[in-house]
C-alpha positions in Angstrom: 63.2 -40.6 -5.0 61.6 -42.5 -8.1 58.0 -42.0 -9.6 57.1 -45.2 -7.2 58.3 -43.3 -4.3 56.6 -39.9 -4.8 53.2 -42.1 -5.1 53.7 -43.3 -2.3 54.2 -40.5 -0.4 51.3 -38.5 -2.1 48.7 -41.4 -0.8 50.4 -41.4 2.3 49.5 -37.7 2.7 46.6 -38.4 1.5 45.3 -40.4 3.5 46.9 -39.0 6.7 44.3 -35.9 5.7 41.3 -37.8 5.2 42.4 -39.5 8.8 42.7 -36.1 10.6 40.1 -34.0 9.2 37.3 -35.5 11.4 39.3 -35.5 14.3 39.5 -31.2 13.3 35.7 -30.9 13.0 35.0 -32.9 16.1 37.2 -29.8 17.9 34.7 -27.9 20.1 31.9 -28.0 21.9 29.3 -30.9 21.4 26.0 -29.5 19.1 24.0 -27.4 21.7 26.9 -27.3 24.4 28.0 -24.2 25.2 31.6 -22.7 25.8 33.2 -20.6 28.0 33.0 -16.8 27.6 36.5 -15.4 26.5 38.7 -13.7 28.9 38.2 -10.4 27.5 33.9 -10.6 28.3 34.8 -11.5 32.2 37.6 -8.3 31.5 34.7 -5.9 30.4 33.0 -6.5 33.4 35.3 -6.0 35.8 34.2 -3.0 38.3 31.1 -2.8 37.0 27.5 -4.5 37.9 25.2 -7.0 36.4 23.3 -5.2 33.6 25.6 -2.6 33.1 26.0 -1.8 29.3 29.9 -2.3 28.1 31.8 -2.9 25.2 34.3 -5.5 24.0 37.1 -4.6 21.4 37.4 -7.4 18.8 40.8 -8.4 18.1 40.2 -6.7 14.4 40.1 -3.7 16.4 36.0 -3.3 16.3 33.8 -3.4 19.1 31.0 -5.6 20.3 27.7 -3.7 22.4 27.1 -6.3 25.7 25.6 -6.2 28.7 27.6 -7.9 31.9 25.5 -10.7 33.4 26.3 -13.5 36.1 28.0 -16.4 34.8 29.0 -19.2 36.9 29.3 -16.3 40.0 31.3 -14.1 37.4 29.9 -10.9 35.6 31.2 -11.8 31.9 29.8 -9.1 28.7 27.0 -10.6 26.7 26.7 -9.5 23.3 23.4 -8.0 22.0 21.3 -10.5 20.4 22.9 -13.5 22.1 21.3 -16.5 22.4 19.7 -17.2 26.0 21.7 -20.0 28.1 20.8 -22.8 28.3 18.4 -24.3 31.2 20.1 -24.8 34.7 19.8 -28.8 35.5 
């Protein structure tokens, strides 16, 4: 591959990154939209009652103190200091 081919390949790669970057940035919840709790939050509250204090083990081995609260009919651990849920419409 000559210099021209290398330049074209480079331009193609740069263009591909520039086009795909906004698409990756849009992955996730919209501003103000809340995501579902992770499975670990539900697992931490199995067999517990609402208001029970629990700890969630993080992937890096740390722990987060949380409280079991009802989320869509199931108990899920909500970390201390988490923002309140949005009003139900």
